PDB file of N, CA, C and O in Angstrom:
ATOM      1  N   THR A   1     -12.477   7.934   4.278  1.00  0.00           N
ATOM      2  CA  THR A   1     -12.339   6.829   3.910  1.00  0.00           C
ATOM      3  C   THR A   1     -12.458   6.405   2.301  1.00  0.00           C
ATOM      4  O   THR A   1     -11.716   5.511   1.896  1.00  0.00           O
ATOM      5  N   HIS A   2     -13.257   6.956   1.518  1.00  0.00           N
ATOM      6  CA  HIS A   2     -13.105   7.394  -0.156  1.00  0.00           C
ATOM      7  C   HIS A   2     -13.885   5.871  -0.128  1.00  0.00           C
ATOM      8  O   HIS A   2     -13.994   5.442  -1.277  1.00  0.00           O
ATOM      9  N   SER A   3     -14.458   4.941   0.911  1.00  0.00           N
ATOM     10  CA  SER A   3     -15.277   3.779   0.477  1.00  0.00           C
ATOM     11  C   SER A   3     -16.002   3.717  -1.201  1.00  0.00           C
ATOM     12  O   SER A   3     -15.483   3.093  -2.126  1.00  0.00           O
ATOM     13  N   GLU A   4     -16.759   4.184  -1.262  1.00  0.00           N
ATOM     14  CA  GLU A   4     -17.570   4.783  -2.699  1.00  0.00           C
ATOM     15  C   GLU A   4     -16.888   4.529  -3.506  1.00  0.00           C
ATOM     16  O   GLU A   4     -17.393   3.993  -4.493  1.00  0.00           O
ATOM     17  N   ALA A   5     -15.193   4.820  -3.496  1.00  0.00           N
ATOM     18  CA  ALA A   5     -14.515   4.697  -4.558  1.00  0.00           C
ATOM     19  C   ALA A   5     -13.378   3.066  -4.386  1.00  0.00           C
ATOM     20  O   ALA A   5     -12.306   2.733  -4.890  1.00  0.00           O
ATOM     21  N   VAL A   6     -14.406   2.377  -3.342  1.00  0.00           N
ATOM     22  CA  VAL A   6     -13.339   1.338  -3.335  1.00  0.00           C
ATOM     23  C   VAL A   6     -14.166  -0.111  -4.736  1.00  0.00           C
ATOM     24  O   VAL A   6     -15.214  -0.752  -4.815  1.00  0.00           O
ATOM     25  N   THR A   7     -13.129   0.000  -5.397  1.00  0.00           N
ATOM     26  CA  THR A   7     -13.571  -0.974  -6.654  1.00  0.00           C
ATOM     27  C   THR A   7     -13.450  -2.669  -6.408  1.00  0.00           C
ATOM     28  O   THR A   7     -12.817  -3.121  -5.454  1.00  0.00           O
ATOM     29  N   GLU A   8     -14.137  -3.521  -7.392  1.00  0.00           N
ATOM     30  CA  GLU A   8     -12.974  -4.594  -6.737  1.00  0.00           C
ATOM     31  C   GLU A   8     -11.476  -5.486  -6.767  1.00  0.00           C
ATOM     32  O   GLU A   8     -10.921  -6.447  -6.233  1.00  0.00           O
ATOM     33  N   ALA A   9     -11.211  -4.140  -8.074  1.00  0.00           N
ATOM     34  CA  ALA A   9     -10.088  -4.642  -7.874  1.00  0.00           C
ATOM     35  C   ALA A   9      -9.087  -3.599  -7.105  1.00  0.00           C
ATOM     36  O   ALA A   9      -7.863  -3.687  -7.198  1.00  0.00           O
ATOM     37  N   VAL A  10      -9.641  -2.784  -6.475  1.00  0.00           N
ATOM     38  CA  VAL A  10      -8.825  -2.010  -5.410  1.00  0.00           C
ATOM     39  C   VAL A  10      -8.894  -2.961  -4.206  1.00  0.00           C
ATOM     40  O   VAL A  10      -7.871  -3.436  -3.713  1.00  0.00           O
ATOM     41  N   ALA A  11     -10.364  -3.276  -3.658  1.00  0.00           N
ATOM     42  CA  ALA A  11     -10.268  -4.278  -2.908  1.00  0.00           C
ATOM     43  C   ALA A  11      -8.835  -6.157  -2.683  1.00  0.00           C
ATOM     44  O   ALA A  11      -8.249  -6.663  -1.726  1.00  0.00           O
ATOM     45  N   ARG A  12      -8.920  -6.425  -3.946  1.00  0.00           N
ATOM     46  CA  ARG A  12      -7.808  -7.698  -4.535  1.00  0.00           C
ATOM     47  C   ARG A  12      -6.721  -6.964  -4.185  1.00  0.00           C
ATOM     48  O   ARG A  12      -5.969  -7.506  -3.375  1.00  0.00           O
ATOM     49  N   GLY A  13      -6.271  -5.289  -4.780  1.00  0.00           N
ATOM     50  CA  GLY A  13      -4.896  -4.984  -4.519  1.00  0.00           C
ATOM     51  C   GLY A  13      -5.099  -4.730  -3.109  1.00  0.00           C
ATOM     52  O   GLY A  13      -4.247  -3.947  -2.689  1.00  0.00           O
ATOM     53  N   LYS A  14      -5.932  -5.117  -2.219  1.00  0.00           N
ATOM     54  CA  LYS A  14      -5.780  -4.755  -0.861  1.00  0.00           C
ATOM     55  C   LYS A  14      -5.235  -5.922  -0.123  1.00  0.00           C
ATOM     56  O   LYS A  14      -4.310  -5.897   0.688  1.00  0.00           O
ATOM     57  N   ASP A  15      -5.963  -6.997  -0.528  1.00  0.00           N
ATOM     58  CA  ASP A  15      -5.785  -8.663  -0.137  1.00  0.00           C
ATOM     59  C   ASP A  15      -4.384  -8.652  -0.631  1.00  0.00           C
ATOM     60  O   ASP A  15      -3.576  -9.119   0.172  1.00  0.00           O
ATOM     61  N   LEU A  16      -3.896  -8.222  -1.780  1.00  0.00           N
ATOM     62  CA  LEU A  16      -2.506  -8.761  -2.063  1.00  0.00           C
ATOM     63  C   LEU A  16      -1.846  -8.152  -1.188  1.00  0.00           C
ATOM     64  O   LEU A  16      -0.919  -8.716  -0.608  1.00  0.00           O
ATOM     65  N   TRP A  17      -2.193  -6.903  -0.930  1.00  0.00           N
ATOM     66  CA  TRP A  17      -0.567  -6.492   0.311  1.00  0.00           C
ATOM     67  C   TRP A  17      -0.832  -7.048   1.097  1.00  0.00           C
ATOM     68  O   TRP A  17       0.081  -6.875   1.904  1.00  0.00           O
ATOM     69  N   ASP A  18      -1.750  -7.895   1.646  1.00  0.00           N
ATOM     70  CA  ASP A  18      -1.942  -8.160   2.912  1.00  0.00           C
ATOM     71  C   ASP A  18      -1.552  -9.964   3.267  1.00  0.00           C
ATOM     72  O   ASP A  18      -1.156 -10.702   4.169  1.00  0.00           O
ATOM     73  N   GLU A  19      -1.983  -9.968   1.882  1.00  0.00           N
ATOM     74  CA  GLU A  19      -1.644 -11.661   1.533  1.00  0.00           C
ATOM     75  C   GLU A  19       0.422 -11.997   1.572  1.00  0.00           C
ATOM     76  O   GLU A  19       1.217 -12.792   2.074  1.00  0.00           O
ATOM     77  N   ASN A  20       0.420 -10.895   0.765  1.00  0.00           N
ATOM     78  CA  ASN A  20       2.062 -10.680   1.009  1.00  0.00           C
ATOM     79  C   ASN A  20       2.820 -10.257   1.597  1.00  0.00           C
ATOM     80  O   ASN A  20       4.041 -10.214   1.448  1.00  0.00           O
ATOM     81  N   ASN A  21       2.028  -9.812   2.509  1.00  0.00           N
ATOM     82  CA  ASN A  21       3.058  -9.067   4.071  1.00  0.00           C
ATOM     83  C   ASN A  21       3.936  -7.879   3.733  1.00  0.00           C
ATOM     84  O   ASN A  21       4.977  -7.547   4.301  1.00  0.00           O
ATOM     85  N   CYS A  22       3.347  -7.311   2.730  1.00  0.00           N
ATOM     86  CA  CYS A  22       4.310  -6.055   2.422  1.00  0.00           C
ATOM     87  C   CYS A  22       4.158  -4.662   3.437  1.00  0.00           C
ATOM     88  O   CYS A  22       4.317  -3.479   3.139  1.00  0.00           O
ATOM     89  N   MET A  23       3.799  -5.268   4.707  1.00  0.00           N
ATOM     90  CA  MET A  23       3.750  -3.737   5.576  1.00  0.00           C
ATOM     91  C   MET A  23       4.657  -4.188   6.680  1.00  0.00           C
ATOM     92  O   MET A  23       5.010  -3.532   7.660  1.00  0.00           O
ATOM     93  N   GLY A  24       5.157  -6.107   6.181  1.00  0.00           N
ATOM     94  CA  GLY A  24       6.522  -6.286   6.743  1.00  0.00           C
ATOM     95  C   GLY A  24       7.255  -5.416   6.397  1.00  0.00           C
ATOM     96  O   GLY A  24       7.753  -4.987   7.438  1.00  0.00           O
ATOM     97  N   CYS A  25       7.741  -4.735   5.351  1.00  0.00           N
ATOM     98  CA  CYS A  25       8.556  -3.791   5.035  1.00  0.00           C
ATOM     99  C   CYS A  25       8.697  -2.832   4.544  1.00  0.00           C
ATOM    100  O   CYS A  25       9.704  -2.157   4.330  1.00  0.00           O
ATOM    101  N   HIS A  26       7.439  -2.669   4.276  1.00  0.00           N
ATOM    102  CA  HIS A  26       6.696  -0.701   3.758  1.00  0.00           C
ATOM    103  C   HIS A  26       5.768  -0.380   4.805  1.00  0.00           C
ATOM    104  O   HIS A  26       5.306  -1.194   5.605  1.00  0.00           O
ATOM    105  N   THR A  27       5.541   0.744   4.763  1.00  0.00           N
ATOM    106  CA  THR A  27       4.901   1.835   5.746  1.00  0.00           C
ATOM    107  C   THR A  27       3.746   2.048   4.894  1.00  0.00           C
ATOM    108  O   THR A  27       4.160   2.167   3.741  1.00  0.00           O
ATOM    109  N   LEU A  28       2.395   2.156   4.950  1.00  0.00           N
ATOM    110  CA  LEU A  28       1.450   2.248   4.328  1.00  0.00           C
ATOM    111  C   LEU A  28       0.201   3.123   5.526  1.00  0.00           C
ATOM    112  O   LEU A  28      -0.579   2.474   6.223  1.00  0.00           O
ATOM    113  N   LEU A  29       0.272   4.716   5.530  1.00  0.00           N
ATOM    114  CA  LEU A  29      -1.080   5.271   6.482  1.00  0.00           C
ATOM    115  C   LEU A  29       0.057   5.445   7.869  1.00  0.00           C
ATOM    116  O   LEU A  29      -0.217   5.474   9.069  1.00  0.00           O
ATOM    117  N   GLY A  30       1.119   5.523   7.330  1.00  0.00           N
ATOM    118  CA  GLY A  30       1.922   5.537   8.824  1.00  0.00           C
ATOM    119  C   GLY A  30       1.967   4.155   9.880  1.00  0.00           C
ATOM    120  O   GLY A  30       2.262   4.206  11.074  1.00  0.00           O
ATOM    121  N   GLU A  31       1.648   3.096   9.216  1.00  0.00           N
ATOM    122  CA  GLU A  31       1.886   1.904   9.539  1.00  0.00           C
ATOM    123  C   GLU A  31       2.459   0.870   9.025  1.00  0.00           C
ATOM    124  O   GLU A  31       2.693   0.680   7.831  1.00  0.00           O
ATOM    125  N   GLY A  32       2.705   0.156   9.952  1.00  0.00           N
ATOM    126  CA  GLY A  32       3.879  -0.928   8.901  1.00  0.00           C
ATOM    127  C   GLY A  32       5.680  -0.643   9.528  1.00  0.00           C
ATOM    128  O   GLY A  32       5.881  -0.081  10.605  1.00  0.00           O
ATOM    129  N   ALA A  33       6.743  -1.111   8.690  1.00  0.00           N
ATOM    130  CA  ALA A  33       7.813  -1.169   8.678  1.00  0.00           C
ATOM    131  C   ALA A  33       8.680  -0.076   8.004  1.00  0.00           C
ATOM    132  O   ALA A  33       8.420   0.438   6.916  1.00  0.00           O
ATOM    133  N   TYR A  34       9.459   0.136   8.580  1.00  0.00           N
ATOM    134  CA  TYR A  34      10.404   1.261   8.096  1.00  0.00           C
ATOM    135  C   TYR A  34      11.249   0.869   7.571  1.00  0.00           C
ATOM    136  O   TYR A  34      12.068   1.786   7.532  1.00  0.00           O
ATOM    137  N   TYR A  35      11.943  -0.657   6.703  1.00  0.00           N
ATOM    138  CA  TYR A  35      12.530  -0.376   6.189  1.00  0.00           C
ATOM    139  C   TYR A  35      12.997  -0.598   4.492  1.00  0.00           C
ATOM    140  O   TYR A  35      14.109  -0.639   3.967  1.00  0.00           O
ATOM    141  N   ALA A  36      11.572  -0.719   3.912  1.00  0.00           N
ATOM    142  CA  ALA A  36      11.733  -0.056   2.570  1.00  0.00           C
ATOM    143  C   ALA A  36      10.996   1.005   2.448  1.00  0.00           C
ATOM    144  O   ALA A  36      10.804   1.354   3.613  1.00  0.00           O
ATOM    145  N   PRO A  37      10.374   1.859   1.646  1.00  0.00           N
ATOM    146  CA  PRO A  37      10.017   3.094   1.107  1.00  0.00           C
ATOM    147  C   PRO A  37       8.555   2.992   1.848  1.00  0.00           C
ATOM    148  O   PRO A  37       7.852   2.028   2.150  1.00  0.00           O
ATOM    149  N   GLU A  38       8.422   4.261   1.991  1.00  0.00           N
ATOM    150  CA  GLU A  38       6.161   4.615   2.626  1.00  0.00           C
ATOM    151  C   GLU A  38       5.926   4.814   0.963  1.00  0.00           C
ATOM    152  O   GLU A  38       6.584   5.329   0.059  1.00  0.00           O
ATOM    153  N   LEU A  39       4.530   4.074   1.067  1.00  0.00           N
ATOM    154  CA  LEU A  39       3.962   3.679   0.013  1.00  0.00           C
ATOM    155  C   LEU A  39       2.892   4.540  -0.060  1.00  0.00           C
ATOM    156  O   LEU A  39       2.369   4.601  -1.172  1.00  0.00           O
ATOM    157  N   THR A  40       2.394   5.255   0.849  1.00  0.00           N
ATOM    158  CA  THR A  40       1.241   5.992   1.233  1.00  0.00           C
ATOM    159  C   THR A  40       0.771   7.136  -0.277  1.00  0.00           C
ATOM    160  O   THR A  40      -0.423   7.374  -0.464  1.00  0.00           O
ATOM    161  N   ARG A  41       1.939   7.787  -1.304  1.00  0.00           N
ATOM    162  CA  ARG A  41       1.533   8.576  -2.081  1.00  0.00           C
ATOM    163  C   ARG A  41       2.408   8.722  -2.996  1.00  0.00           C
ATOM    164  O   ARG A  41       2.921   9.672  -3.588  1.00  0.00           O
ATOM    165  N   VAL A  42       2.536   6.910  -3.011  1.00  0.00           N
ATOM    166  CA  VAL A  42       3.547   6.492  -3.904  1.00  0.00           C
ATOM    167  C   VAL A  42       2.737   6.808  -5.833  1.00  0.00           C
ATOM    168  O   VAL A  42       3.263   7.361  -6.799  1.00  0.00           O
ATOM    169  N   TYR A  43       1.412   6.202  -5.700  1.00  0.00           N
ATOM    170  CA  TYR A  43       0.824   6.775  -7.138  1.00  0.00           C
ATOM    171  C   TYR A  43       0.990   8.072  -7.541  1.00  0.00           C
ATOM    172  O   TYR A  43       1.364   8.151  -8.711  1.00  0.00           O
ATOM    173  N   GLU A  44       0.806   9.367  -6.842  1.00  0.00           N
ATOM    174  CA  GLU A  44       1.330  10.639  -6.820  1.00  0.00           C
ATOM    175  C   GLU A  44       2.632  10.967  -6.954  1.00  0.00           C
ATOM    176  O   GLU A  44       2.990  12.019  -7.484  1.00  0.00           O
ATOM    177  N   ARG A  45       3.210  10.335  -6.613  1.00  0.00           N
ATOM    178  CA  ARG A  45       4.881  10.307  -6.430  1.00  0.00           C
ATOM    179  C   ARG A  45       5.346   9.817  -7.622  1.00  0.00           C
ATOM    180  O   ARG A  45       6.040  10.643  -8.216  1.00  0.00           O
ATOM    181  N   ARG A  46       5.194   8.617  -8.265  1.00  0.00           N
ATOM    182  CA  ARG A  46       5.581   7.861  -8.950  1.00  0.00           C
ATOM    183  C   ARG A  46       5.173   7.405 -10.482  1.00  0.00           C
ATOM    184  O   ARG A  46       5.803   7.242 -11.527  1.00  0.00           O
ATOM    185  N   GLY A  47       3.721   7.276 -10.056  1.00  0.00           N
ATOM    186  CA  GLY A  47       2.774   7.122 -11.108  1.00  0.00           C
ATOM    187  C   GLY A  47       2.898   5.604 -11.511  1.00  0.00           C
ATOM    188  O   GLY A  47       3.837   4.829 -11.329  1.00  0.00           O
ATOM    189  N   ALA A  48       1.293   5.345 -12.299  1.00  0.00           N
ATOM    190  CA  ALA A  48       1.314   4.011 -12.069  1.00  0.00           C
ATOM    191  C   ALA A  48       1.861   3.099 -13.583  1.00  0.00           C
ATOM    192  O   ALA A  48       1.365   2.033 -13.949  1.00  0.00           O
ATOM    193  N   ASP A  49       3.033   3.871 -14.322  1.00  0.00           N
ATOM    194  CA  ASP A  49       4.087   2.786 -14.991  1.00  0.00           C
ATOM    195  C   ASP A  49       5.331   2.277 -14.556  1.00  0.00           C
ATOM    196  O   ASP A  49       6.003   1.474 -15.204  1.00  0.00           O
ATOM    197  N   PHE A  50       5.820   3.036 -12.781  1.00  0.00           N
ATOM    198  CA  PHE A  50       6.957   3.168 -12.745  1.00  0.00           C
ATOM    199  C   PHE A  50       6.315   2.078 -10.883  1.00  0.00           C
ATOM    200  O   PHE A  50       7.152   1.814 -10.019  1.00  0.00           O
ATOM    201  N   ILE A  51       5.390   1.831 -10.785  1.00  0.00           N
ATOM    202  CA  ILE A  51       4.452   0.571  -9.781  1.00  0.00           C
ATOM    203  C   ILE A  51       4.376  -0.549 -10.048  1.00  0.00           C
ATOM    204  O   ILE A  51       4.344  -1.552  -9.335  1.00  0.00           O
ATOM    205  N   ARG A  52       4.319  -0.295 -11.971  1.00  0.00           N
ATOM    206  CA  ARG A  52       4.335  -1.405 -13.044  1.00  0.00           C
ATOM    207  C   ARG A  52       5.382  -2.076 -12.640  1.00  0.00           C
ATOM    208  O   ARG A  52       5.560  -2.995 -11.839  1.00  0.00           O
ATOM    209  N   ALA A  53       6.231  -1.281 -13.531  1.00  0.00           N
ATOM    210  CA  ALA A  53       8.080  -2.077 -13.799  1.00  0.00           C
ATOM    211  C   ALA A  53       8.399  -2.357 -12.002  1.00  0.00           C
ATOM    212  O   ALA A  53       8.875  -3.407 -11.572  1.00  0.00           O
ATOM    213  N   MET A  54       8.091  -1.405 -11.311  1.00  0.00           N
ATOM    214  CA  MET A  54       8.868  -2.257  -9.875  1.00  0.00           C
ATOM    215  C   MET A  54       7.731  -3.671  -9.265  1.00  0.00           C
ATOM    216  O   MET A  54       8.017  -4.438  -8.346  1.00  0.00           O
ATOM    217  N   LEU A  55       6.801  -3.686  -9.858  1.00  0.00           N
ATOM    218  CA  LEU A  55       6.507  -5.035  -9.110  1.00  0.00           C
ATOM    219  C   LEU A  55       6.663  -6.170 -10.176  1.00  0.00           C
ATOM    220  O   LEU A  55       6.544  -7.388 -10.042  1.00  0.00           O
ATOM    221  N   ARG A  56       6.885  -5.614 -10.983  1.00  0.00           N
ATOM    222  CA  ARG A  56       7.424  -7.169 -12.050  1.00  0.00           C
ATOM    223  C   ARG A  56       8.954  -7.573 -11.693  1.00  0.00           C
ATOM    224  O   ARG A  56       9.373  -8.663 -11.303  1.00  0.00           O
ATOM    225  N   ASP A  57       9.610  -6.460 -11.924  1.00  0.00           N
ATOM    226  CA  ASP A  57      11.303  -7.127 -11.852  1.00  0.00           C
ATOM    227  C   ASP A  57      11.729  -5.773 -11.068  1.00  0.00           C
ATOM    228  O   ASP A  57      12.181  -4.789 -11.653  1.00  0.00           O
ATOM    229  N   PRO A  58      11.469  -5.872  -9.275  1.00  0.00           N
ATOM    230  CA  PRO A  58      12.181  -5.065  -8.564  1.00  0.00           C
ATOM    231  C   PRO A  58      13.890  -4.678  -8.639  1.00  0.00           C
ATOM    232  O   PRO A  58      14.432  -3.606  -8.370  1.00  0.00           O
ATOM    233  N   ALA A  59      14.561  -6.093  -9.152  1.00  0.00           N
ATOM    234  CA  ALA A  59      16.306  -5.765  -9.117  1.00  0.00           C
ATOM    235  C   ALA A  59      16.241  -4.959 -10.562  1.00  0.00           C
ATOM    236  O   ALA A  59      17.005  -4.018 -10.772  1.00  0.00           O
ATOM    237  N   ALA A  60      15.538  -5.278 -11.272  1.00  0.00           N
ATOM    238  CA  ALA A  60      15.577  -4.051 -12.885  1.00  0.00           C
ATOM    239  C   ALA A  60      15.735  -2.390 -12.755  1.00  0.00           C
ATOM    240  O   ALA A  60      16.236  -1.583 -13.538  1.00  0.00           O
ATOM    241  N   MET A  61      15.129  -2.215 -11.497  1.00  0.00           N
ATOM    242  CA  MET A  61      14.643  -0.531 -11.444  1.00  0.00           C
ATOM    243  C   MET A  61      15.979  -0.084 -10.677  1.00  0.00           C
ATOM    244  O   MET A  61      16.445   1.044 -10.837  1.00  0.00           O
ATOM    245  N   TYR A  62      16.580  -1.064  -9.812  1.00  0.00           N
ATOM    246  CA  TYR A  62      17.806  -0.433  -9.163  1.00  0.00           C
ATOM    247  C   TYR A  62      18.796  -1.728  -8.742  1.00  0.00           C
ATOM    248  O   TYR A  62      19.014  -2.457  -7.774  1.00  0.00           O
ATOM    249  N   PRO A  63      19.325  -1.482 -10.367  1.00  0.00           N
ATOM    250  CA  PRO A  63      20.333  -2.705 -10.337  1.00  0.00           C
ATOM    251  C   PRO A  63      21.847  -2.382  -8.640  1.00  0.00           C
ATOM    252  O   PRO A  63      22.079  -1.435  -7.889  1.00  0.00           O
ATOM    253  N   GLY A  64      22.371  -3.628  -8.795  1.00  0.00           N
ATOM    254  CA  GLY A  64      23.462  -4.074  -7.361  1.00  0.00           C
ATOM    255  C   GLY A  64      22.945  -2.901  -6.178  1.00  0.00           C
ATOM    256  O   GLY A  64      23.761  -2.113  -5.700  1.00  0.00           O
ATOM    257  N   GLN A  65      21.731  -2.895  -5.843  1.00  0.00           N
ATOM    258  CA  GLN A  65      20.928  -2.083  -4.639  1.00  0.00           C
ATOM    259  C   GLN A  65      20.025  -2.997  -3.565  1.00  0.00           C
ATOM    260  O   GLN A  65      19.482  -4.076  -3.802  1.00  0.00           O
ATOM    261  N   ARG A  66      20.028  -2.519  -2.774  1.00  0.00           N
ATOM    262  CA  ARG A  66      18.880  -2.904  -1.730  1.00  0.00           C
ATOM    263  C   ARG A  66      17.842  -3.208  -2.824  1.00  0.00           C
ATOM    264  O   ARG A  66      17.814  -2.465  -3.805  1.00  0.00           O
ATOM    265  N   LYS A  67      16.818  -4.446  -2.715  1.00  0.00           N
ATOM    266  CA  LYS A  67      16.045  -4.438  -3.517  1.00  0.00           C
ATOM    267  C   LYS A  67      14.948  -5.113  -2.949  1.00  0.00           C
ATOM    268  O   LYS A  67      15.071  -5.706  -1.878  1.00  0.00           O
ATOM    269  N   MET A  68      13.396  -5.062  -3.856  1.00  0.00           N
ATOM    270  CA  MET A  68      12.426  -5.601  -3.302  1.00  0.00           C
ATOM    271  C   MET A  68      12.308  -7.239  -3.746  1.00  0.00           C
ATOM    272  O   MET A  68      12.188  -7.279  -4.970  1.00  0.00           O
ATOM    273  N   GLN A  69      12.303  -8.582  -3.164  1.00  0.00           N
ATOM    274  CA  GLN A  69      11.915  -9.710  -3.694  1.00  0.00           C
ATOM    275  C   GLN A  69      10.921  -9.221  -4.892  1.00  0.00           C
ATOM    276  O   GLN A  69      10.316  -8.162  -5.062  1.00  0.00           O
ATOM    277  N   LYS A  70      11.016 -10.717  -5.839  1.00  0.00           N
ATOM    278  CA  LYS A  70      10.441 -10.655  -7.216  1.00  0.00           C
ATOM    279  C   LYS A  70       9.114 -11.743  -6.447  1.00  0.00           C
ATOM    280  O   LYS A  70       9.344 -12.808  -5.873  1.00  0.00           O
ATOM    281  N   TYR A  71       7.865 -11.166  -6.628  1.00  0.00           N
ATOM    282  CA  TYR A  71       6.944 -12.265  -6.004  1.00  0.00           C
ATOM    283  C   TYR A  71       6.373 -12.647  -7.182  1.00  0.00           C
ATOM    284  O   TYR A  71       5.517 -13.498  -6.941  1.00  0.00           O
ATOM    285  N   ASP A  72       6.504 -12.264  -9.026  1.00  0.00           N
ATOM    286  CA  ASP A  72       5.892 -13.111 -10.006  1.00  0.00           C
ATOM    287  C   ASP A  72       4.135 -12.545  -9.621  1.00  0.00           C
ATOM    288  O   ASP A  72       3.307 -13.452  -9.541  1.00  0.00           O
ATOM    289  N   PHE A  73       3.720 -11.335  -9.437  1.00  0.00           N
ATOM    290  CA  PHE A  73       2.400 -11.060  -9.695  1.00  0.00           C
ATOM    291  C   PHE A  73       1.923 -10.817 -11.327  1.00  0.00           C
ATOM    292  O   PHE A  73       2.313  -9.908 -12.061  1.00  0.00           O
ATOM    293  N   SER A  74       0.941 -11.934 -11.670  1.00  0.00           N
ATOM    294  CA  SER A  74       0.090 -11.837 -12.700  1.00  0.00           C
ATOM    295  C   SER A  74       0.233  -9.869 -13.736  1.00  0.00           C
ATOM    296  O   SER A  74       0.426  -8.728 -13.317  1.00  0.00           O
ATOM    297  N   GLU A  75       0.094 -10.228 -14.582  1.00  0.00           N
ATOM    298  CA  GLU A  75      -0.636  -8.877 -15.183  1.00  0.00           C
ATOM    299  C   GLU A  75      -1.929  -8.393 -13.871  1.00  0.00           C
ATOM    300  O   GLU A  75      -1.815  -7.462 -13.074  1.00  0.00           O
ATOM    301  N   ALA A  76      -2.796  -9.107 -13.965  1.00  0.00           N
ATOM    302  CA  ALA A  76      -3.761  -8.367 -13.617  1.00  0.00           C
ATOM    303  C   ALA A  76      -3.417  -8.350 -11.918  1.00  0.00           C
ATOM    304  O   ALA A  76      -3.795  -7.304 -11.391  1.00  0.00           O
ATOM    305  N   GLU A  77      -2.920  -9.099 -11.203  1.00  0.00           N
ATOM    306  CA  GLU A  77      -2.499  -8.635  -9.721  1.00  0.00           C
ATOM    307  C   GLU A  77      -1.669  -7.190  -9.749  1.00  0.00           C
ATOM    308  O   GLU A  77      -1.885  -6.097  -9.224  1.00  0.00           O
ATOM    309  N   ILE A  78      -1.160  -7.440 -10.166  1.00  0.00           N
ATOM    310  CA  ILE A  78      -0.350  -6.064 -10.715  1.00  0.00           C
ATOM    311  C   ILE A  78      -1.127  -4.225 -10.797  1.00  0.00           C
ATOM    312  O   ILE A  78      -1.039  -3.155 -10.195  1.00  0.00           O
ATOM    313  N   GLU A  79      -1.853  -4.832 -11.952  1.00  0.00           N
ATOM    314  CA  GLU A  79      -3.026  -3.821 -12.239  1.00  0.00           C
ATOM    315  C   GLU A  79      -4.259  -3.530 -10.941  1.00  0.00           C
ATOM    316  O   GLU A  79      -5.005  -2.553 -10.874  1.00  0.00           O
ATOM    317  N   ASP A  80      -4.199  -4.553 -10.101  1.00  0.00           N
ATOM    318  CA  ASP A  80      -5.081  -4.827  -9.113  1.00  0.00           C
ATOM    319  C   ASP A  80      -4.003  -3.806  -7.658  1.00  0.00           C
ATOM    320  O   ASP A  80      -4.296  -3.278  -6.586  1.00  0.00           O
ATOM    321  N   LEU A  81      -3.325  -3.904  -8.090  1.00  0.00           N
ATOM    322  CA  LEU A  81      -2.505  -3.332  -6.906  1.00  0.00           C
ATOM    323  C   LEU A  81      -1.983  -1.461  -7.171  1.00  0.00           C
ATOM    324  O   LEU A  81      -1.735  -0.513  -6.426  1.00  0.00           O
ATOM    325  N   VAL A  82      -2.025  -1.727  -8.826  1.00  0.00           N
ATOM    326  CA  VAL A  82      -1.847   0.118  -8.858  1.00  0.00           C
ATOM    327  C   VAL A  82      -3.099   0.245  -8.504  1.00  0.00           C
ATOM    328  O   VAL A  82      -3.067   0.886  -7.453  1.00  0.00           O
ATOM    329  N   ALA A  83      -4.856  -0.144  -8.938  1.00  0.00           N
ATOM    330  CA  ALA A  83      -5.689  -0.210  -8.382  1.00  0.00           C
ATOM    331  C   ALA A  83      -6.045   0.478  -6.828  1.00  0.00           C
ATOM    332  O   ALA A  83      -6.741   1.379  -6.358  1.00  0.00           O
ATOM    333  N   PHE A  84      -5.254  -0.389  -6.452  1.00  0.00           N
ATOM    334  CA  PHE A  84      -5.306  -0.264  -4.583  1.00  0.00           C
ATOM    335  C   PHE A  84      -4.388   0.697  -4.159  1.00  0.00           C
ATOM    336  O   PHE A  84      -4.713   1.268  -3.119  1.00  0.00           O
ATOM    337  N   PHE A  85      -3.025   1.139  -4.816  1.00  0.00           N
ATOM    338  CA  PHE A  85      -2.153   2.242  -4.875  1.00  0.00           C
ATOM    339  C   PHE A  85      -3.236   3.953  -4.878  1.00  0.00           C
ATOM    340  O   PHE A  85      -3.369   4.848  -4.044  1.00  0.00           O
ATOM    341  N   GLN A  86      -3.760   3.737  -6.151  1.00  0.00           N
ATOM    342  CA  GLN A  86      -4.447   4.846  -6.120  1.00  0.00           C
ATOM    343  C   GLN A  86      -5.663   5.339  -5.294  1.00  0.00           C
ATOM    344  O   GLN A  86      -6.079   6.495  -5.206  1.00  0.00           O
ATOM    345  N   TRP A  87      -6.097   4.329  -4.765  1.00  0.00           N
ATOM    346  CA  TRP A  87      -7.010   4.145  -4.394  1.00  0.00           C
ATOM    347  C   TRP A  87      -6.826   5.115  -3.176  1.00  0.00           C
ATOM    348  O   TRP A  87      -7.591   6.043  -2.911  1.00  0.00           O
ATOM    349  N   ILE A  88      -5.429   4.682  -2.303  1.00  0.00           N
ATOM    350  CA  ILE A  88      -5.032   4.959  -0.745  1.00  0.00           C
ATOM    351  C   ILE A  88      -4.223   6.138  -1.428  1.00  0.00           C
ATOM    352  O   ILE A  88      -3.534   6.511  -0.478  1.00  0.00           O
ATOM    353  N   ASN A  89      -3.971   6.750  -2.231  1.00  0.00           N
ATOM    354  CA  ASN A  89      -3.449   7.896  -2.857  1.00  0.00           C
ATOM    355  C   ASN A  89      -4.240   9.298  -1.929  1.00  0.00           C
ATOM    356  O   ASN A  89      -3.987  10.463  -2.237  1.00  0.00           O
TER     357      ASN A  89
END
C-alpha cells in the first residue's frame, strides 16, 4: 500500500479525487469509469508538468476535442493532486 509514503499532500489529493468524483469518468487501480483515461500510472507516463497543465486548463491541452471539465483548482490543490498521482504510481 506504500502507506509509509502517504504525506499530508497525498491525503489531500486523494480527498480532492473523491470530492470531485474523478472516478465518475476516470479509472484508477482498475476501479472507476471508462469514459476518460486510466490514471494509475499517469505520473510515470506523462509527468508532473503535464498533470499540472491538464488540471489548470483541460481544454487548452486538446483543442476541439472531448475534454475534461475545468475545476478551477488552486495551485495548492493541483500540487496535492500531483502528489497523489505520484504516490499512486
